[in-house]
N, C-alpha and C positions, 0 to 999 in steps of 0.2 A: 504494499500501499505506500503510495505517495500522499504526501502532506495535503496537495489542492484537490483533493479528490472526497466525492460525498460519503465512499466507504471507510474513509480514516475519519472522516467528521463524525461518524457514528462511532467507531471503534473509540475515539477520544473521548466522545461524551459517556460512554461507557465505563471508561477509566476511569474518568472525574468522579464520576457518580460512586463507584467502588471507593475511590479516595478518599473521598469525603465522608462516605459512611463510616468508614472502619478508623477503629483507633490507631495510635502512633505507631503501635508495636506490631500492627499487622498490615501497614500500610509499605512498609519494604517487601514483604512476601506478595503481597498483591502488585507492585510493581515489577517485580521479576517476573511473576506468573504471566501477565498482560505484555512486557518485552518480548517473553520468551512465543507467546502467542503470535506478537506483531511478527517475528521472524519465521514462525510456522506457516504464517497465512500468505509468506512469499514465495516459500519454494518448502515444502514439507520435509524433504529427506534432506536438507543441507541443516535444518537445526538440529540433527544429530551430530554434524561436522563442528557445529557451533559448541555445544555441549561438550564432546570431545577436546576441544581446543582448551576449553574452560578448566574442564577436570584434570587434565594432564599439566597444564600449567599451572594450576594450583599446586597440584600435588611436587611437582618440580620446587615452588616456590616453598613450600614446606621443607623441602627436603634442603633446599638452600639456607635456611634458617639454622637446621640442625647439624649441618654438616660442619666437620673440620676445614674442608676445603670449598666454601662455599663459591667461589669463582667457578668452579667445573659445573655446578648446576646451573648457574645463571648462563654460563654460554650455552647449556643444552637447552636451556628455555628459550634462547635468543633462536639456538640454530633449529629449534623446530618449530618456532612460529615463523621465522621468516622460509623456511621451507615448504610450509603451506602455502603462505602468501606467492612465494614464489611459484609454486606447483601450479598452482590455479592459476595465476597469472601471466607468466612467463613461460609457459610450457608450449605454448601457439608458437611463440615469439622465437625461442629456442629450437624449435622443430623447423621452423622457416629459415631459418640462417642453416640447417645442416642439411636441409633438402640438398640444396644444390652439390653440396660435396657427396652426399650420399650418391646420387646420381653420376657424378663424374667417377669415384672407386669402385662402387658396387653395383652400379646402374638399377639402383632399386629407388623407390619411391620412399620418402618419409613420410609417414600419416599423421594429418595434424587433428588432434584430440579435441578441438574447440569445446572448451571447458567453460562451461559458465560461472560468471565469477559470482564466488559468495556474496550476500548483502552487506556491505559495510567493512570488509577486512581487510582493506588498506587502513581505515581510521581505527578499529579496535586493535589490530594488530600492534600498532605503533603505540596504544595507550598499554596493552600487555606488557611491553618491552618497556616503557619508562617506568610502569608501576615496579616491575623487578629489579631495574637499576637502581631507582631510589630506595629500595629496601634494603640492595645490598651496599648503598654506600651509607646507609643509616639515616637517612633523611625523611623517613616514616619508621615512627617508632613501635607501633603493633601493626603488625598485618592485618586486612580483615577475615574475618570469617568467609566460609565458601560461598554462603547465599549474598552475601554483600558484594564480595569478589565478583561473583556472577553478575550482579547487577550493575556493578561498575563497569562490567566490560560490555553488556549488551542492553544498557539503558535505553529505552526505543527513542526517547526525542533526537538524541546526537548520534545514533546509529548510523543513519546514512549517510552524513555529511559533516559530521562532526559538531560542534570543536573539538578536536582531541585535547582530552581529559588528562589530569595529573592526578596523581593520587592525592596530594597532599592539600587539593582546592576542592575535591570531590567527594573521598572518602569521610571526613568530619561531617558534612551535610547529612550523607547517607546514614552515619551513626547516629545522628540527632533526629534524622526523619523528615529534615526540611523544615520551612517555615511557613506555612500557609498563613496568608493574611489577605485581606481586602486590598490593599495599596499594592502588595506583589501580584495580584490576580489581575489588578487594573493594567499595571504595567504588561503582564504576559499578554493581553487582550491587544494593547497597543501594538507590541512586537509582531504578534500575529497578523493583524493588519497590515502592517508595514510590509512585511514579509510577503504578504500575498500580493499587495502593489506591485513590489519589486519583480516577484518571480513571475507571476500570471501576465500582470497587465503591460509592465515595463519591459519583460526577457523576453515573454512569449508570445504579446499580442503584438506588440509596437515593434520591436527591434527582429524578431526570429523570422519572418518574411524573406526580408530582403537578403540576409546572412545564407538564408539556404537558398535560396534563388541563384545567387552568384558561387558560392561556394561549393553548391551542389553540381555545378556544370561550369570550372571554371574558366575563363577566356571567351565567355558569350556574351560580354559587355563590353562598357565603355573601361576608359582608365579609371575615371571619376567614380564610377560605380563601383568598382573594386575596391577604391580607398575608402569611401563610404561605408561600404560593407564591413571592411576592416575596422574602421573604426566603431560600426555598429555591434560587432562581435565582441569588441572589446568592452564595450558596456552591457552587451547581453550574458556575457559569463558571469561579470560581476553583479549584475541584479538577479541572475539564478542563483549563483552560489551565496550571495551575500543575503539576500532573500530568503534562503531555503535555511541559512543559519539563525536569521532572525527568527522564523517560525519554530526551530527547535528551541532557541532559548525564551520564545514567548510559552511556549507548552511546558517547557521546565520551570518556570515560573509560577504557571498555574497548580503544578504539584508541588511546589514549594520549594523549587531549589533555584541556584543561581549559575547559569553558565556563563564561561568568558567570552569577551569581544573577539571575535574573528576579524572582523575586518574595521577600518580606519580612514575612511575614504583615499583609498589608494593611488589614485590617480591624480591626486593633487601632491604625490611625492617630488621632491626636487632632484633625485638621484636615485641610481637602483637599490642601496643600501637602505635607504628610508623605505622604498616600494616594500622591499621584503617586511620590512617592519609592519606595514600596514596590510597588506594583503595576506589572507589565511594565516594570521596571527600564530596561531596555536600550530600549525606544522612547521614555519619558521623558527620558532621557540624549539620545537623538538629536533629539526634536523641543526641546530646550532648546540643543545644541550646533548644529545646522545648522538651526534656522527662529528660534527665540524669541531668541538673541543677535545673528544677523544682521540681525532685524528691528529690534534697538535695544536689548532686553532692559530692563534697570531705570536704565540711563543718561539717561532724559530726562524724568525726572520721573513722580509718581504717576499722573497720567492716563494718558501715553503706554505706561507700565507694563501698566496694567491694559488697555489697549487690544492692547498686545503679546502677554499673557497670554489675552486673548478670542480674538484672531486664532489665536494656535499651536492652542490645543484645538479650535476651529472644525475647522482642517485636521487636526487630529489624530481627528476626528469623523469627517472624510470620508473617512481613511486607513484606518478600521475598515469603511466600510461605504459605497456608494452609494444614499442614500436620507436623504429630510428628516427621518427619525427620528434616523439616526445625526450628521447635521447640527444637530439640536435637543440631542441628548445631548452632543455636546463642546460646543455652545454653553453651555449649563446648567454643564458645569465650568469652563468658561474663566470666567463670572460667581463662581463659586464661590472659584475662586483669584486672581482680582481683588478677590473682598472681600474675602479672608482676607489677601492681602498688607499691608495697613495694620497687621495685627495678629502679622506672623512673628516679631519678635523676643519675643513673650512667650511661645514655646513652644520650646524648644530639641530638634529632631528625634532628636538622638541619646541625651537622657535616657530613661533606663529606663522601659518603662509600669508605673504602681503604680496601687491602687485609686482614689487621688484624681482619676486620668484617667478614669475610670468615665463620667463625664457627656461629656466631650467625644469620647470614642471612640462612645458609644450615639449622639450627634447627628449624627456624621459616618458612621457605618456605614449611618444610616437614611438621610441623604442620598444616600449611593450607591447603596444598595439600590433607593431609588426613583427615581433616574435610570436605572438597567438595567430600569427598566420599557420605557423607550425604544427600548433595546437590544433586548431579546427581543420585542417587539411589531413587527408588519409594517408599518402604519399608524398616523397618527394617531388615529383612530377606535378603534382598539384598545386603543392606550395610553390615551385619556381613557375608555374602560370600564373598564378596569381600576381605575385612579386612582378614577372614581366610586363603583365597587363597595366599595373598602376604605373608603372616607368615608361613603359614602351606602346602601351594599348593606345586604340584612337580615344582622342581628347574632344572630337568633334562634335556636334549636336548639343541637345538640351541635357543639361545634368539632372541627376534623380533628385529634384528639389523635395520634394515632400520628405526623402528619405533622408536627406542633409539636414532637413528641420528638424526631424525624431532625433539625430543624434546631437545637435544641439540641445533638444530641450533635456537628453539623457544627462550632460555634461551639466547643464544648469544646474538637474536636479541633485547630480553629485556635488555640486558647489554647495546649495543650500543644505543637503546633509551636515556640511563641515559647520555651518552654521548653527543648526539646529538640534545637532547630537550633544552638544553640552547642557542645551537647555531643555533635554526631553522633559526630566521631571516636573521641571518648573512649569513647562506648558501645561503638564497634564493635571497641576494642582489647580490651572486657572478651570477646571471642572468642576470643583470642587462642592459649588451651589448647588441648588436645586436646579434654577436655569442652565446651569452649565453640564450637570448630569444629563440633563434631557438632551443638550445638544452633543456630548459625548455620543450618547446613544445612538443620534442621529447619525455622526459622522462613520462610526463603526459598523451602522447598519447598510450605510451608503456605498461605503467601501466593499463590503460584503456581496453587494447586489451588484455591484461593477466588476466584481471578481467573476462571479457567477455570469453575468452576461457574455463574458470574453474568455471564457474557461474552455469552451471546445475548440478554439484555437491554439493552444498551447501545446508542448512537447514534455517530454521526461526532462525530470532533472539531469544535468550535462554531467556533473561528478556523478553520477549514479553508476556509471560504467566502472568507475575507478575504485 
């Protein structure tokens, strides 16, 4: 079940009804049961895989705590978790690489297994690894019991698309049972409404049609059309992903839990380093803490630092998808980060964005948008066709005016987010009076009506396949 569907709305209402009726002690069991049901309703046989993953990793975690050689148990857990992820995610990719060699050497074809990727495996695998590493490092005092451990892994609001949770930020909430309150529920409803607007209205209804048309058959249109479609995809994937995360955070709020912010106006970044601090923030922190720093981070000179950044982003590209386009996408981001590293001190990432930053924001956005071409296309050939069409394709004729206006609208809304997000709670407090409460209900109802009106034009969540 995907969030913007009637079936999920019914499921969520049942979950919330049970959650409100049950006492604090029973709520965790109810959430675990419904999270497993959520997974079962997607593809029943894969629930057994999830349970096996949880059970074996929990046994390895307990073994690590009892052993005189905990690092061996930690290594076994990481190898096991990555092995399952790699088996489902990269077996086709590796078989495709091996196929030409097998044809030459043994005159035989390598069959492609075409395994269906288990729901959320990229996200919950990283959560498991982070939790075990944190326990090994002593950053988490008491490991969770099996039931709480299982709920940490498969908590349904963030199972599909994150954010990627840390044990230190979510296990204490599970231990306390969350904090259900009127204010937190209101915040949750607003986050869900904002997420639906981003995902369904902006991403699916307004931006997706042109992106699908141009990228579905690269080279069919003019240079301006390819350029605008590239910008449209940059905003489509942002609204799609951040909208889904907003919905996840909103649903968690309704259940009494806080999930971390995952996006912070990334296209207003002034450089590649700042972009990765604002885009998919929980993944960026995971890559930093569990890959970049263990590789050596910035402790061994500028050349080694650049190599570590490149390797981290290369593997980050592979995490997004099993394909050479994703490898190249990650590699280019690694090059941008390595090139920017010597200049990092010249820009304070916490400094407020001003009009003087317009030039650097424009350059950074264009670099990111053009790299999205490799993310969106299926092959190098398609990516090359899109790039060639932008720079050498015909620019005569009428430009796609409406589509350009939609991209401009998306950019304006992204800029407005930067202004409104810090004032989110303050704006909601303006609805505390009785007339304000009626207005709040009217706004949320109008959002729901708009989403229902355009929902037939949408598609699946883009990161669903990752």
